[in-house]
MARTI-139643 format. One record per residue (C-alpha): residue in three letters; x, y, z. Coordinates in steps of 0.2 Angstrom, whole numbers. Each point is the difference from the previous one (the first is absolute). Layout:
N
  fiba     xx     yy     zz
   ALA      X      Y      Z
...
//
This chain:
711
  fiba     xx     yy     zz
   MET    314    502    452
   ARG    -11      5    -15
   THR      8     -8    -14
   TRP    -14    -11     -6
   LEU    -12     14     -1
   LEU     12     11    -10
   ALA      4    -14    -12
   VAL    -19      0     -4
   VAL      1     19     -1
   LEU     13     -1    -15
   THR    -13     -9    -10
   LEU    -18      1      6
   SER    -13     13      2
   ALA    -16     -2     10
   PHE    -11    -15     -3
   SER    -15      4    -10
   ILE    -14    -10     -8
   CYS      3      5    -18
   THR     -9    -13    -11
   THR    -10    -16     -1
   ALA      8    -16     -6
   GLN     -8     -5    -17
   ASP     -2    -19      2
   ASP     -8     -1     18
   ASP     -8      9     14
   ARG     17      5      8
   VAL      7     17      0
   ILE     18      6     -3
   LEU      6      8     16
   ARG     16      5     -7
   ASP     11     -2    -16
   ASP     17      8     -2
   SER     17     -2     -8
   PHE     17      6      3
   SER     18     -2     -7
   THR     13     -8     11
   SER     15    -12     -1
   GLY      2    -13     14
   PRO    -10    -10     13
   VAL    -18      5      2
   TRP    -13     -6     13
   ILE    -19      5      0
   SER    -11     -6     14
   VAL    -18      3      4
   THR     -8     -6     16
   CYS    -19      1      5
   THR     -3      6     17
   GLU    -18     -6      1
   VAL     -6    -18      2
   SER      1     -2    -19
   CYS      1     11    -16
   PRO     -9    -11    -13
   GLY      7     -1    -17
   MET     16      8      4
   GLU     13     -3    -14
   LEU     17      8     -4
   VAL      5      0    -18
   VAL     18      5     -4
   THR      9      2    -17
   ALA     18      1      2
   ASP     11      2    -16
   ALA    -15     -6    -10
   ASN     -3    -15     10
   GLU    -17     -1      9
   THR     -4     -9     16
   SER    -15      0     12
   HIS     -3     -4     18
   SER    -17     -2      8
   ASP     -5     -2     18
   SER    -13      8     11
   HIS     13      4     14
   HIS     17      4     -7
   VAL      8      1    -18
   GLN     18      4     -4
   TRP     13     -1    -14
   ALA     19      0      0
   GLY     12      0    -14
   TRP     14      9     -9
   VAL     -5     14    -12
   ASP     12      6    -14
   GLU    -11     15     -7
   THR    -18      2      4
   VAL    -13     -8     12
   SER    -18      3      0
   TRP    -14     -7     11
   ALA    -18      0      4
   LEU    -10     -4     15
   LEU    -18     -7     -2
   ALA    -13     -4     13
   GLU    -19     -2      1
   ASP    -10     16      0
   GLY     -2      6     18
   THR     18     -3      5
   ASP      6     16      9
   VAL     18      5     -4
   ALA      1      5     19
   HIS     -1    -19      4
   LEU     16     -3    -10
   ASP     19      1      5
   LEU     11      3    -14
   GLU     19     -3      0
   VAL     12      3    -15
   MET     19     -2      0
   MET     11      4    -15
   SER     17      7     -4
   TRP      1     19      3
   GLN     18      3     -2
   GLU     12    -10    -11
   ASP     15      1     12
   TRP    -10     -8     14
   THR     -8    -14    -11
   GLU      7    -18     -2
   TYR      3     -2    -19
   ASP     14    -13      2
   ASP     -1    -14     13
   LEU      7      4     16
   PRO     13    -12      9
   ASN     -9    -14      9
   ILE     12      1     15
   VAL     10     12      9
   PRO     18     -1     -7
   PRO     13    -10     11
   PRO     11     10     12
   GLY     13     10     -8
   ALA     -6     -3    -18
   GLN      2     15    -11
   GLY    -11      5    -15
   GLU    -12     12     -8
   TYR    -16     -4     11
   PRO    -17      8     -2
   GLN     -2     13     13
   ILE    -12     14      7
   ASP      8     16      5
   THR    -12     12      8
   VAL     -1     12     15
   SER    -15      9      7
   PRO      0     19     -3
   CYS    -12      2     15
   GLN      9      5     17
   LEU     -7      9     15
   HIS    -14     11     -7
   GLN      4      2    -18
   CYS      0    -11    -16
   ALA     10      4    -16
   ALA     -9     -3    -16
   ILE     -5    -19      0
   ASP     -8    -10    -14
   LEU    -18     -4     -1
   LEU      0    -16      9
   SER     13     -2     13
   GLU     14      9     10
   GLY     10    -16     -4
   VAL     -2    -13    -13
   LEU    -15     -9     -6
   TYR      7    -16     -8
   VAL    -10    -11    -12
   GLY      5    -17     -5
   ALA     -6    -18     -2
   LEU      4    -18      6
   GLU     -2    -10    -16
   ASN     -3    -17      8
   LEU      1     -9     16
   SER     18     -2     -1
   ASP      4     18     -5
   LYS      7     12     14
   ASP      6     18     -1
   ALA     14      8      9
   LEU      5     18      0
   LEU     14     10      8
   ILE     -5     16     10
   VAL     13     14      1
   GLY      3      8     17
   ASP     11      0     15
   ALA      0     -2     18
   GLY    -11     11     10
   ASP    -13      2    -14
   VAL    -18     -5      5
   MET     -9    -11    -13
   LEU    -19     -1     -3
   LEU     -9    -14     -9
   ASN    -17      8     -2
   SER    -10    -13    -10
   LEU      1    -16    -10
   ARG    -15     -5    -10
   GLY     -4    -11    -15
   PRO    -13    -14     -5
   GLU      8    -13     11
   GLU      8      0     17
   MET     19      2      0
   ASN     14      1     13
   MET     13     15      1
   GLU     16     -6      6
   ILE     13     13      7
   TRP     18     -5     -2
   GLN     17      6      6
   ARG     15     -4    -11
   ASN     18      5      2
   THR     17     -7     -5
   ASP     -1    -14     13
   SER    -18     -5      2
   LYS    -18      2     -6
   ILE    -13     -1     13
   LEU    -19     -1     -1
   LEU     -6     13     13
   GLU    -19     -2     -2
   SER    -14     -6    -11
   ILE    -17      9     -1
   SER    -16     -6     -8
   SER     -9     12    -12
   ASP    -15     -2     11
   GLU      9      7     15
   LEU     12     13     -8
   GLU     -6     17      4
   SER     11     15      5
   HIS     15    -11      5
   TYR     15     11      6
   PHE     17     -8      2
   ASP     19      5      0
   TYR     11     -1    -15
   PRO     13    -13      5
   PRO     15      7      9
   GLU     12    -11     -9
   GLY     -3     -4    -18
   GLU    -14      1    -13
   LEU    -19     -1      1
   TRP     -9    -12    -11
   LEU    -18     -3     -3
   ARG     -6    -16     -7
   LEU    -18     -5     -5
   VAL     -6    -18      0
   HIS    -17     -9     -2
   ALA     -9     -3     17
   THR    -13    -12     -9
   GLU     -1    -11    -15
   ALA     -2     13    -14
   ASP      5      3    -18
   TYR      3     18     -8
   SER     -2     12     14
   PRO      3     19     -2
   TYR      6      9     15
   GLU      2     18      6
   PHE      9      7     15
   GLU      5     16      7
   VAL     17      3      8
   ILE      6     17      8
   ARG     17      4      7
   TYR      2     14     13
   ASP     18      6     -1
   ASP      6      4     18
   ASP     13     12     -9
   THR    -14     12     -5
   GLU    -13      0     14
   ALA      6     15     10
   PRO     -2     19     -5
   GLY     15      4    -12
   GLY      4    -19     -2
   GLY      7    -13     11
   GLU     -7    -11     14
   LEU    -12      7     13
   SER     10      1     16
   ASN     -7     -3     18
   PRO      0     12      8
   TRP     -3     13    -13
   THR     15      9     -8
   HIS     -7      6    -16
   GLY     -2     19      4
   ASN    -16      9      1
   PRO    -16     -9      5
   LEU    -12     -5    -14
   PRO    -15     12     -2
   PHE    -17      1      9
   TYR    -13      9    -10
   GLY    -15      9      8
   HIS    -11    -14      8
   SER     12    -15     -5
   SER     17     -6     -6
   LEU      2    -10    -16
   PHE     -1    -19      1
   TYR     18     -6      3
   TYR      5    -18     -3
   GLY     16    -11     -1
   HIS      7    -17      3
   ILE     11     -9     12
   ALA     11    -15     -5
   GLY      1    -15     12
   GLU     19      2      0
   ASP     -1     19      5
   PRO      0      0     20
   GLU      2     19      0
   GLY    -17      2     -9
   ASP     -7     17     -6
   SER     -5     16      7
   LEU    -12     14     -6
   LEU      0     18      6
   ILE    -16     10     -4
   ASP     -2     19      3
   SER    -12      5     15
   GLY     -2     14     12
   PRO     -5      5     17
   LYS    -17     -5      9
   MET     -6    -12    -14
   HIS    -12    -14      2
   ILE      6    -12    -14
   GLU     -8    -17     -5
   PRO     13    -11     -8
   ASN     -5    -13    -12
   CYS     13    -14     -2
   MET      1    -16    -10
   PHE     12    -14      2
   THR      0    -17     -9
   GLY      6    -16      8
   GLY    -14     -1     13
   GLN     -1      3     19
   GLY     17      3      8
   ALA      9      1    -17
   VAL      7     18      5
   ASN      8      8     14
   LEU     -5     19      0
   ASP      7     15     10
   ILE     -8     17     -2
   VAL      9     16      6
   LEU     -4     18      0
   HIS     14     12     -5
   GLU      0     16     10
   ARG      6     17     -4
   ASP     14      0     13
   GLY      7    -17     -8
   SER     -7    -11     13
   THR    -12    -15     -4
   VAL    -16     -6      8
   VAL     -4    -18     -1
   VAL    -18     -4     -5
   THR      1    -19     -1
   GLN     13    -13      0
   ASN      1    -18     -6
   ALA    -18      1     -6
   TYR     -7    -11    -14
   SER    -11     14     -7
   CYS     -3     18      0
   PRO    -11      8     14
   ASP    -17      7     -3
   SER      6     18      2
   ILE     15     10      4
   GLN      0     17     10
   THR     15     11     -4
   THR      8     11     13
   GLU      2     19      0
   GLN     17     -2     -7
   THR     -2    -14    -13
   GLU      8      2    -17
   SER     -2    -17     -8
   ILE     -5    -18      3
   GLU     12    -15     -3
   PHE     -6    -18     -3
   ARG     14    -13      3
   ILE     -4    -17     -8
   THR      9    -17      2
   SER     -5    -17     -5
   VAL      6    -18      1
   LYS     -8     -4    -17
   THR     -2      8    -17
   ILE    -15     13      1
   ALA     -8     15     -9
   TRP     -5     15     10
   GLY    -11     15     -3
   ILE     -3     15     12
   TYR    -12     15     -2
   LEU     -4     13     12
   ARG    -16     11      1
   THR     -7     13     12
   ASP    -16     10      2
   ASP     10     16      4
   SER      7      8    -16
   GLY     12     11     10
   ASP      1     18      3
   GLY      3     11    -15
   SER     12    -11    -12
   LEU      9     -8     15
   VAL     -1    -18      4
   GLY     -8      0     17
   ASP     -2     14     12
   ALA      7     17     -1
   PRO     12      5     14
   ASP     -7      8     16
   ILE     15     12      3
   ILE      9     13    -10
   TRP     18     -4     -6
   ALA     15      6      8
   PRO     11     13    -10
   GLY      9    -10    -14
   GLU     -9    -16      3
   LEU    -15      1    -12
   ASP      0    -16    -10
   GLN    -12    -12     -9
   TRP    -11     -2     16
   TRP     -8     17     -3
   GLN     -9      3    -16
   VAL      5     17     -8
   LEU    -17      6     -7
   THR     -1     10    -16
   LEU     -8     17     -2
   GLY    -14     -1    -13
   PRO    -15    -10     -6
   PRO      5    -17      7
   SER    -10     -5     15
   PHE      5    -12     15
   GLN    -10    -12     11
   GLY      3     -9     16
   ASN     -8     -5     17
   LEU      2      2     18
   GLY     -8    -10     14
   PRO      4    -10     16
   GLY     18      1      4
   ASP      4     12    -14
   PHE     -5     18      4
   VAL     13     10    -10
   ASP      7     -1    -18
   VAL     14     11     -6
   PHE      4      4    -18
   ALA     14     12     -7
   PHE     -2     12    -14
   ASN     14     10     -9
   ILE      0     19     -6
   THR     13      5    -13
   GLU     -5     18     -4
   GLU     13     12      5
   ASN    -13     11     10
   GLY    -11    -15      5
   SER    -17     -5     -5
   TYR    -18      2      5
   VAL     -6    -17      8
   ARG    -17     -6      6
   VAL     -8    -17      3
   ASP    -16     -4    -11
   THR    -10    -13      9
   ILE    -10    -12    -11
   GLY    -16     -7      8
   ASP     -5      0     18
   SER     12     -6     13
   VAL      2      4     19
   ALA     19      0     -3
   SER      9     17      3
   TYR     15      7    -10
   ARG     15     11      6
   LEU     12      8    -12
   LEU     17      2      8
   THR     14     11     -6
   LEU     17     -7      7
   ASN     17      7      3
   GLN     11     -9    -12
   GLU     15      0     12
   THR     -8     -4     16
   GLY    -17     -8     -5
   ASP    -10     12     12
   VAL    -17      5     -5
   GLU      0     18     -5
   ASN    -18      2     -6
   SER    -16    -10     -2
   THR    -18      1     -6
   ASP    -15    -12      1
   GLY      2     -3    -19
   SER     -5     17     -5
   MET     10     10    -12
   MET     18      5      6
   ILE     16      6     -8
   VAL     13    -14      2
   PRO     18      4     -3
   PRO     12    -11    -10
   GLY      5    -17      7
   THR     -9    -16      6
   HIS    -14      2     12
   ALA    -14    -10      8
   LEU    -18     -4     -1
   VAL     -7     -8     16
   ILE    -17     -9     -1
   GLU     -8     -6     16
   ILE    -16     -5     10
   GLY     -5     -2     18
   ASP      0    -16     10
   THR    -13    -11     -9
   ASN     -4    -18     -3
   GLN     -6      4    -18
   THR     10      0    -16
   VAL      0     17     -8
   GLU      4      2    -18
   TYR      8     16     -7
   HIS      2      7    -18
   PHE      8     16     -5
   SER     11      9    -12
   LEU     13     14      1
   PRO     -4     12    -15
   TYR     13     10     -8
   ASN     -4     19      4
   GLY     15      8     -8
   PRO     16      8      7
   TYR      0     13     13
   GLU      5     17     -7
   PRO      5     13     13
   ASP     -5     18     -2
   GLY     14      9     -8
   GLY     -7     18      0
   GLU    -10     11    -13
   TYR     -5     -7    -17
   LEU     -2     10    -16
   ASP    -13     -4    -14
   LEU     11     -3    -15
   SER    -14    -10    -10
   TYR      0     14    -13
   ARG     17     -6     -6
   ALA     -7    -16     -5
   LYS    -16      6     -9
   ASN      5     -7    -17
   PHE      5    -17      8
   TYR    -17     -1      8
   ILE     -9      3    -17
   PHE     11    -13     -8
   ALA     -3    -12     14
   GLY    -19      2      0
   ILE     -1     -3    -19
   PHE     12    -15      2
   LEU    -10     -8     14
   LEU    -17      3     -8
   SER      6     -8    -17
   PRO     -4    -18      6
   LEU    -18      6      3
   LEU     -2      4    -18
   LEU      7    -18     -5
   VAL    -12     -8     12
   ILE    -15     10     -7
   TRP      6     -6    -18
   TRP      1    -18      6
   ASN    -17      0      7
   ARG     -8     12    -13
   GLY    -13    -14     -4
   ALA     -6     -2     18
   ILE      0     19      2
   PHE     -9      5    -16
   SER    -10    -15     -5
   GLY     -3    -10     16
   ALA     11    -15     -4
   PRO      5    -10     16
   LEU     16      4      9
   ALA     13    -12      3
   SER     -4      1     19
   ASP    -18     -5     -5
   ILE      6    -15     -9
   GLU     11     -4     16
   GLU    -15      2     11
   HIS    -10    -12    -12
   GLU     14    -13      2
   ARG      0      2     19
   ARG    -19     -3      0
   ARG      2    -15    -11
   LEU     14     -8     11
   ARG    -10      4     15
   ARG    -15    -10     -7
   LEU     11    -14     -6
   ARG      7     -1     18
   GLU    -18     -1      7
   ARG     -5    -13    -12
   LEU     15    -11      4
   ALA     -3      1     18
   GLU    -19     -3     -2
   ALA      3    -15    -11
   LEU     12     -8     12
   ALA    -11      3     15
   GLU    -15    -10     -8
   GLU     -2    -18      7
   THR      1     -6    -18
   VAL     14     10     -9
   ASP     -4      5    -18
   GLU     17     -4     -8
   SER     -5     10    -16
   GLU     -3     16     10
   VAL     16     -2      9
   GLU     10     -3    -16
   TYR     -8     14     -8
   ALA      5     12     14
   LEU     18     -6      0
   ARG      2      1    -19
   GLN     -7     18      0
   MET     12      5     14
   GLY     14     -7    -11
   ASP     -5     12    -14
   SER      1     15     12
   PRO     15     10      3
   TRP     11     -8     14
   ARG      2     16     10
   ALA    -19      3      0
   VAL     -3    -18      7
   VAL     12      3     14
   GLN     -7     17      4
   ASP    -18     -8      0
   TRP      5    -15     11
   GLY     11     10     12
   GLU     16     -5      8
   PRO      4    -18     -3
   LEU      3    -12     14
   LEU     16     -5     -9
   ARG      9      8    -14
   HIS     16     -5     -9
   MET      8      9    -14
   THR     15     -4    -11
   GLU      6      5    -17
   GLN     -9    -15     -8
   ILE    -16     -2     11
   GLU    -12      9     12
   ILE    -10    -11     12
   CYS    -15      7     11
   VAL    -11    -10     12
   TRP    -17      7      7
   ARG    -13     -8     11
   ILE    -16      1    -10
   SER    -11      1     16
   GLU      4      0     19
   GLY     -3    -17      9
   ASP      2    -12    -15
   ALA     14     -9     -8
   THR     -1      7    -17
   LEU     14     10     -8
   LEU      2     11    -15
   LEU     17     -3     -8
   GLY      6     13    -13
   ILE     15     -3    -11
   ARG      8     13    -12
   VAL     13     -6    -12
   ALA     14     12     -6
   ASP      7      1    -17
   GLU      6    -18     -1
   PRO    -13    -15     -1
   TRP      0    -14     13
   GLU     -1    -18     -6
   LEU     -5    -15     11
   ALA     -5     11     14
   ALA     -6     -7     16
   MET     -5      8     17
   ARG      2     -9     17
   ILE     -9      5     15
   HIS      8     -7     16
   ALA     -2      2     19
   PRO     17      4      9
   GLU     -9     -4     16
   GLY    -16     -7      7
   ALA    -11    -12     -9
   LYS      3     -6    -18
   VAL     -9     11    -13
   GLY     -9     -7    -16
   ILE     -9      8    -14
   ALA    -18     -4     -1
   ALA     -5      9    -16
   VAL      7     12    -13
   SER     -9     12    -12
   PRO      2      1    -15
   SER      2    -19     -1
   ARG     19     -5      2
   LEU      8    -16      4
   PHE      4     -1     18
   GLN      5    -14     12
   GLY      4      2     19
   ASP      8     17      1
   GLU      6      2    -18
   ILE     -9      9    -15
   PHE      6     -2    -18
   LEU     -1     17     -9
   ASP      8     -6    -16
   LYS      6     15    -12
   MET     -1     18      6
   PRO      3     12    -15
   ALA     10     16      2
   ASP     -9     15      6
   SER    -15    -11      5
   LYS    -10      0     16
   MET     -9    -14      9
   PHE    -12     -1     14
   LEU     -5    -16      9
   SER    -13     -4     14
   LEU      8    -13     12
   THR    -10     -9     14
   LEU     11     -7     13
   GLU     -2    -15     12
   GLY      9     -3     16
   ASN      4     11     15
   PRO     17      7     -3
   SER      6     15     11
   SER     10      7    -15
   LEU      1     -2    -18
   GLY     15      1    -12
   PHE      0      1    -19
   GLN     13     -5    -13
   LEU     -2      2    -19
   SER     12    -10    -11
   GLY      2     -1    -19
   LEU     11      2    -15
   VAL      4     18     -6
   GLY     11      2    -15
   GLY      3    -19      0
   GLN      8      1     18
   PRO     -9     -6     16
   LEU     -5     14     12
   ALA     -9      1     16
   ALA     -9     15      8
   VAL     -1     -3     19
   PRO     -7     14     11
   ASN     11      3     15
   ARG    -15      2     12
   VAL    -13    -12      5
   LEU    -19      4      1
   ASP     -7     -1     17
   TRP    -16    -11     -2
   SER     -4     -2     19
   ASP    -15     11     -2
//
């Protein structure tokens, strides 16, 4: 997946030309050192025709070696304590023309310190065999805390010589789906997959490291799973690194257990605003029942499903059905190989179910989006009719009297929307509709008989006295081919107080209270005058003046940043200056100045905000605020759940990045960081994942929403 990049992240920062070699005309492109114990591999490849003078000098445990070549240099060996290295080349070699790979031990438990068995043990043999026991914490739409590198195990070992082979037991059981995600090293190797039980051991398949990429397969239904690494070519000492992930079928469903087909796991999974979350899972080749996925939806929705299935054309058999309010179902498609371009729900649709079967081991992912955000806070269209007595349910949104506003739309085939509102005051309340903006939609407030449901009174949205109970607001338009948006609120105007007769002025009885209350209420004014005496009597600036100065400064920094990035030749020093100045400003002031983020994620440990710096380009502003615990070995991944692959073209201030990963290193407690990211590719949506160590424990921050990047 991304393991080779993240191994580099643990040890390296961005390439930078830092000094000139003293004995010739070459420059040191990089010199670094790190402490580790285990196999290490360092490789640098020139992507141009030639990189003259390229030399890799490595000092491992006080022993120095050098390797020179204009195309490719590498070093591999065992390190007990410290390894340092330097990369030299003739002046004029651009670091952008070099590909660097570093492999080393990153966790003691998953490093080969004692030589592994050469063979898979005979059938029925008993012993204390080295093993990998891992299970992915990621199921459906969420991940528990994962380590920095993998949702499984990233194992590092070495084949000592041509005759050495390494075998490992993988813990699991029938029904689990396994993923071999990578195998890399300085030499080509073969990964053998074995099944062993009390009666036999069988070689299931053998895959070359040059061909192994995201290989899904079943855990053996009877017996144990063993992995065995062997040389594919004539080679001596060869470190290797592979990633293995186990997806436990006993934890894939909401609340635990295996996903059923059809869905039997209670309520549908949520749909938010314009999209669902990205849901994913796995089907074993020995699972003829398959999986199902039930996602919330609503009436009259035009939905665009985005589906991903591994295994190639024809690997899956897909049925899609709509679940209706009356308990019936409507078939959208049957026995399909992929999702349709769009799905139109009916007037009674409550949810959409995807039923997936496969004859082979696959991974699947499903994400839904729509251009219609729904009426009010409903998913889909609001009902066209008033409920019958005693039948008000979740189909009708019950509006709240007060400041909140509500939005929706009407159009072809949808001329009426009905909402409910509730009055709790004993004598009733004053109710009116406050329209926001211009709209041709009309409003009717209806008071209903609570027993029969008959309309007893109505207005065109103007003020009326509404008795206790649940009543209706009807929004409608005439017959039109145009979509009409509406926006309104139901302000709270206080309870209705019936006229009870004559009133007497008894205010004189509270004269002393009025005097006391006046002095009490005015006393804070004296405190305010005392606090601001300098500004009042000597002309010193008020706190509000300082805040206004800060706002002007942030506004100017935002303008400078946008102008610098808009230039044909970007002035990196100007960009870095603006970003560092923003980092010295109060977090709340920056958020207020830049406006509502496109994506915002807050936890107890971290807050992440993403803004687009200017419309029409692919440059983002990424803001990170750390809470009261520092982050170590932090890294940010930007991925595309759907559409084309996304990559990172540039980062300011300068950080190490590769593909879709950025290494952030240490983030102190109570610190802020702002980065300008320029993206490449044409994804339709973006996802973000921040990983690192907090308090010595691995932690990941994954926003549960994706960013719509289709504009």
